[in-house]
C-alpha positions in Angstrom: 263.5 -36.8 27.1 263.7 -40.3 28.6 262.9 -39.0 32.1 259.9 -37.0 30.7 258.6 -40.0 28.8 258.8 -42.2 31.9 257.0 -39.5 33.9 254.3 -39.2 31.3 253.8 -43.0 31.3 253.4 -43.0 35.1 250.8 -40.2 35.0 248.9 -42.1 32.3 249.0 -45.3 34.3 247.9 -43.5 37.4 245.0 -41.9 35.5 243.9 -45.3 34.1 244.1 -46.9 37.5 241.9 -44.2 38.9 239.2 -44.9 36.3 237.1 -47.7 37.7 235.0 -48.9 34.8 233.0 -51.3 36.9 232.0 -48.6 39.4 231.2 -46.2 36.5 228.8 -48.8 34.9 227.3 -49.8 38.2 226.6 -46.2 39.2 224.5 -45.8 36.0 222.4 -48.9 36.6 224.5 -51.6 34.8 225.6 -52.2 31.3 222.3 -53.5 29.9 219.0 -51.8 29.7 216.0 -53.4 31.4 212.4 -53.3 30.3 210.7 -53.6 26.9 211.1 -51.3 24.0 208.2 -49.0 23.0 206.2 -50.9 20.3 204.5 -47.9 18.9 207.7 -46.1 18.1 209.2 -49.3 16.7 206.2 -50.0 14.5 206.2 -46.5 13.0 210.0 -46.8 12.4 209.6 -50.1 10.6 206.8 -48.6 8.5 208.9 -45.7 7.4 211.9 -48.0 6.6 209.7 -50.4 4.5 208.0 -47.6 2.6 211.3 -45.8 2.1 212.9 -49.0 0.6 209.9 -49.4 -1.8 210.0 -45.8 -2.9 213.8 -45.9 -3.3 213.5 -48.8 -5.7 210.7 -47.2 -7.6 212.5 -43.9 -7.9 215.8 -45.4 -9.0 215.5 -48.5 -11.1 215.6 -46.6 -14.4 218.5 -44.4 -13.2 220.3 -47.5 -11.7 219.9 -49.5 -14.9 221.2 -46.7 -17.1 224.2 -45.7 -15.0 225.0 -49.0 -13.1 223.6 -51.6 -15.5 221.4 -53.1 -12.7 217.9 -51.9 -11.9 218.3 -53.1 -8.3 221.8 -51.5 -7.7 220.6 -48.9 -5.2 218.0 -51.1 -3.6 220.4 -54.0 -2.9 223.1 -51.7 -1.3 220.5 -49.9 0.8 218.8 -53.1 1.9 222.2 -54.5 3.0 222.8 -51.3 5.0 219.3 -51.5 6.5 219.8 -55.1 7.6 223.1 -54.3 9.2 221.5 -51.1 10.7 218.7 -53.1 12.4 221.2 -55.5 13.9 223.2 -52.6 15.3 219.9 -50.9 16.4 218.8 -53.9 18.4 222.3 -54.3 20.0 222.4 -50.6 21.0 218.8 -50.8 22.3 219.9 -53.4 24.9 222.7 -51.1 26.2 221.9 -48.8 29.1 222.0 -45.3 27.5 223.2 -43.8 30.8 226.7 -45.2 30.4 227.1 -43.1 27.2 227.2 -39.7 29.0 230.9 -39.1 29.4 232.0 -41.7 26.8 229.9 -40.0 24.1 231.0 -36.5 25.0 234.7 -37.3 24.6 235.0 -40.3 22.2 232.1 -39.2 20.0 233.5 -35.7 19.5 237.1 -36.8 18.9 236.1 -39.6 16.5 233.8 -37.4 14.4 236.3 -34.5 14.3 239.1 -36.8 13.1 236.8 -38.4 10.5 235.9 -35.0 9.1 239.6 -34.1 9.1 240.3 -37.2 7.0 237.4 -36.3 4.6 238.9 -32.9 4.1 242.1 -34.6 2.9 240.2 -36.7 0.3 240.0 -35.7 -3.4 237.6 -32.9 -4.3 234.2 -34.1 -5.7 232.0 -31.4 -7.3 233.6 -28.7 -5.1 233.1 -30.6 -1.9 235.1 -32.9 0.4 232.3 -34.7 2.2 233.3 -38.4 1.9 236.0 -40.9 2.9 236.4 -43.3 0.0 237.2 -47.0 -0.1 235.5 -47.8 3.3 234.6 -51.5 3.6 230.9 -52.4 3.5 229.6 -48.8 2.7 232.1 -47.9 0.1 232.1 -44.1 0.7 231.6 -42.8 4.2 230.1 -39.4 5.1 231.5 -38.3 8.5 228.9 -35.5 8.9 226.3 -38.3 9.6 228.3 -39.4 12.5 229.0 -35.8 13.6 225.3 -35.1 13.9 224.8 -38.0 16.3 227.9 -37.2 18.2 226.8 -33.5 18.5 223.5 -34.6 20.0 225.2 -37.0 22.5 227.8 -34.4 23.5 225.4 -31.5 24.0 223.0 -33.7 25.9 225.8 -34.7 28.2 226.9 -31.1 28.9 223.4 -29.5 29.1 221.7 -32.5 30.8 224.2 -32.7 33.7 224.4 -28.9 34.3 220.8 -27.8 34.2 221.0 -26.1 37.6 223.8 -23.9 36.4 222.1 -23.1 33.1 219.1 -21.6 35.0 221.4 -19.9 37.6 222.1 -16.1 37.6 224.6 -16.4 40.4 227.6 -14.2 39.4 231.1 -15.6 39.2 233.6 -14.3 41.7 236.7 -14.0 39.5 238.3 -10.6 39.0 237.5 -10.4 35.3 233.9 -11.6 35.9 233.4 -9.0 38.6 234.8 -6.3 36.3 232.5 -7.2 33.3 229.5 -7.5 35.6 230.2 -4.1 37.1 230.5 -2.5 33.7 227.3 -4.2 32.4 225.6 -3.5 35.7 224.1 -7.0 35.7 225.5 -10.5 36.3 226.4 -11.3 32.7 229.2 -13.6 33.7 227.3 -16.0 35.8 227.2 -19.8 36.4 225.2 -20.3 33.1 228.2 -18.8 31.3 230.3 -21.8 32.3 227.9 -24.1 30.5 226.4 -22.2 27.6 229.7 -20.8 26.3 231.6 -24.2 26.1 228.5 -25.8 24.6 228.2 -23.0 22.1 231.9 -23.3 21.2 231.6 -27.0 20.6 228.5 -26.4 18.4 230.3 -23.8 16.4 233.4 -26.1 15.9 231.1 -28.9 14.7 229.3 -26.6 12.3 232.6 -25.0 11.2 234.2 -28.3 10.3 231.1 -29.4 8.3 231.1 -26.0 6.6 234.8 -26.5 5.5 233.5 -29.5 3.6 231.2 -27.2 1.6 228.3 -29.0 3.1 225.8 -26.1 3.6 222.7 -28.2 4.5 224.8 -30.2 7.0 226.0 -26.9 8.6 222.5 -25.5 8.9 221.2 -28.8 10.3 224.0 -28.9 13.0 223.1 -25.3 14.1 219.4 -26.1 14.2 219.9 -29.2 16.3 222.1 -27.2 18.7 219.5 -24.4 19.0 216.8 -27.0 19.7 218.8 -28.6 22.5 219.7 -25.2 24.0 216.0 -24.1 24.0 215.0 -27.4 25.6 217.7 -26.9 28.2 216.0 -23.6 29.1 219.0 -21.4 28.1 218.0 -17.7 28.4 217.1 -15.9 25.2 219.9 -13.4 25.6 222.3 -16.1 24.6 220.4 -16.8 21.4 220.4 -13.1 20.5 224.1 -13.0 21.0 224.6 -16.1 18.9 222.4 -14.7 16.2 224.4 -11.5 16.0 227.6 -13.5 15.9 226.3 -15.9 13.2 225.0 -13.0 11.1 228.4 -11.3 11.3 230.2 -14.5 10.4 228.0 -15.0 7.3 228.5 -11.4 6.2 232.2 -11.6 6.7 232.4 -14.9 4.7 230.5 -13.3 1.8 232.7 -10.2 1.8 235.9 -12.2 1.9 234.7 -14.5 -0.9 234.7 -17.6 1.3 231.3 -18.7 0.0 231.6 -21.2 -2.9 230.4 -19.9 -6.3 228.0 -22.8 -6.7 226.3 -21.8 -3.4 225.7 -18.3 -4.7 224.5 -19.6 -8.0 221.9 -21.9 -6.2 220.6 -18.9 -4.3 220.4 -16.9 -7.5 218.6 -19.8 -9.2 216.1 -20.0 -6.3 215.3 -16.3 -6.4 215.2 -16.0 -10.2 213.0 -18.8 -11.6 214.1 -18.0 -15.2 217.8 -18.3 -14.3 219.8 -21.0 -16.3 216.9 -23.4 -17.0 219.2 -26.1 -18.6 221.8 -25.8 -15.8 221.2 -24.7 -12.2 217.4 -24.8 -12.5 217.2 -28.1 -14.5 216.9 -30.4 -11.5 214.5 -28.3 -9.5 212.3 -27.5 -12.5 211.9 -31.2 -13.3 211.2 -31.9 -9.7 208.5 -29.4 -9.7 207.0 -30.9 -12.8 207.0 -34.3 -11.1 205.2 -32.8 -8.0 202.7 -30.9 -10.2 201.9 -33.9 -12.4 201.1 -36.2 -9.5 197.8 -34.7 -8.7 195.9 -35.8 -5.6 196.3 -39.5 -5.9 199.3 -39.8 -8.1 200.1 -41.7 -11.3 200.5 -45.0 -9.4 203.5 -46.8 -7.8 206.5 -47.1 -10.2 204.7 -45.1 -12.9 206.7 -41.9 -12.6 207.6 -40.2 -15.9 210.2 -37.7 -14.5 212.4 -40.4 -13.0 213.3 -41.4 -16.6 216.5 -39.3 -16.4 214.7 -36.0 -16.1 215.2 -35.6 -12.3 218.9 -36.0 -11.7 220.0 -38.0 -8.6 216.4 -39.2 -7.8 217.9 -41.6 -5.2 219.0 -38.7 -3.0 217.8 -35.1 -2.6 214.8 -35.2 -5.0 213.3 -38.5 -4.1 210.3 -36.7 -2.5 209.3 -35.3 -5.9 209.1 -38.9 -7.3 207.0 -39.9 -4.2 204.5 -37.1 -4.9 204.4 -37.9 -8.7 203.6 -41.6 -8.0 201.5 -41.4 -4.8 200.1 -37.9 -5.2 199.4 -35.4 -2.5 197.4 -37.9 -0.5 200.2 -40.5 -0.4 202.8 -37.8 0.4 200.6 -36.6 3.2 200.4 -40.2 4.6 204.2 -40.5 4.6 204.5 -37.1 6.3 201.9 -38.3 8.9 204.1 -41.3 9.6 207.0 -39.0 10.3 204.9 -36.8 12.5 203.6 -39.7 14.5 207.1 -41.2 15.0 208.4 -37.8 16.1 205.4 -37.3 18.4 206.0 -40.7 20.0 209.7 -39.9 20.4 208.7 -36.6 22.2 206.4 -38.7 24.5 209.3 -41.0 25.3 211.6 -38.0 26.0 209.0 -36.3 28.3 208.6 -39.6 30.3 212.3 -40.3 30.4 213.8 -41.0 33.8 216.5 -38.3 33.5 217.3 -35.2 31.6 220.1 -36.7 29.6 217.9 -39.4 28.1 215.2 -36.8 27.3 217.7 -34.5 25.5 219.2 -37.3 23.5 215.7 -38.5 22.3 214.6 -34.9 21.6 217.8 -34.3 19.6 217.4 -37.5 17.5 213.7 -37.0 16.7 214.1 -33.3 16.0 217.0 -34.1 13.7 214.7 -36.4 11.7 211.9 -33.9 11.7 214.1 -30.9 10.7 215.8 -33.0 7.9 212.4 -34.1 6.6 211.1 -30.5 6.5 214.3 -29.1 4.9 214.2 -31.9 2.2 210.6 -31.2 1.3 211.1 -27.4 1.2 214.0 -27.9 -1.2 212.1 -30.4 -3.4 209.2 -27.9 -3.7 211.6 -25.0 -4.4 210.7 -23.3 -1.1 214.3 -23.2 -0.2 217.5 -23.1 -2.3 218.8 -26.5 -3.4 221.2 -27.3 -0.6 221.5 -31.1 -1.1 219.8 -32.6 2.0 218.5 -36.2 2.1 215.1 -37.4 3.2 215.5 -39.7 6.3 214.7 -43.4 5.6 214.1 -42.7 1.9 217.2 -41.3 0.4 220.0 -43.6 -0.7 223.1 -43.6 1.6 224.7 -46.5 3.5 226.3 -44.3 6.2 223.2 -42.2 6.7 220.8 -45.2 7.2 223.3 -47.0 9.5 223.9 -44.0 11.8 220.2 -43.2 11.7 219.2 -46.7 12.9 221.9 -46.7 15.6 220.2 -43.4 16.8 216.9 -45.2 16.8 218.5 -47.9 18.9 219.4 -45.2 21.6 215.8 -44.0 21.5 214.6 -47.5 22.0 217.0 -47.9 24.9 215.6 -44.8 26.6 212.1 -46.1 25.9 212.8 -49.3 28.0 212.8 -47.3 31.2 210.5 -44.4 30.1 207.2 -44.2 31.9 205.1 -44.6 28.7 202.2 -47.0 28.0 203.7 -49.7 25.9 200.7 -51.0 24.1 199.6 -50.8 20.5 
């Protein structure tokens, strides 16, 4: 045992000595990013954060006073997280994003998986295990927020550095590969197989771990982010067909084996049957629809919502959009959606003009995460999808979510420093 331990220590020491951190950083252009951040993206981001804080206070002061004995309870905690998030965002924006490639792929994956594992050991809350409790500063920590970001960084590293292989149809020369290709009469096992399959496995592990937390919306969002990055990496459509068949089979098997939680099935039933359990499973969404419908075109006015007076449960989270529409109307809601669209459009412009494929995929992953989350939240709030419990970026309450989201924005701003975009307002 002692000899084996000494041998293991020697191998580890040799490995660490072989890693030249200085050369690694220099090869990627240095530790710090040069150039100025994109002012258009930054201005749109600040606008969304400010409007989000205002609407969070308006939507929650009644709920906060009733349950927390302080009308500013949620605002103060969110404001603290926003200030800390902006500090981290500016710090990250000064770091050269290119040094994140291998670091993010390994450290990000391991850290997020460990955090999800810890959350699974936490006490059950409403049938889920999504949080780590007692964390300094944020109180309760949701690892899936970190996992979404880590997934983007990891897939961007894998897909961005192996684009030539993804597009290649060159068959592999191993015995098994030759046998499968001969049976299929086409080079199914080719160089793209070596990239897409590991990326797909990593994506499924991420989604599977989040699914174990009974976090359906998080699982769906993970899969959608992965699909977007694979499409942008020019993966062939055959892989998506194979993945769709496998995913459908997995869902069917989970339903047959009774692995789907009863509350998930009840939410789907409540979505399909509008008369189902009006004082239970339909209570929240019915009141949210009443809020949306009563807002009209211009709304009742800021802070004048009726449904936030304990009719819409959890107005600080999933259903905040219904309070937005009630107070600001369809016009105000459309303006907020336009802010999201403009920020996403500017992010896409930064990605297209990025100096390398890794930076482009990271930015695309981040802005599409925001866009997909916004769309899913609005669809849920308007009863166009089953109530899956998904937050509205920059608006919904959550210290972990806003901290991680602003760090993601910092990476986008870091990419924008060297992107070939016109940096004028």
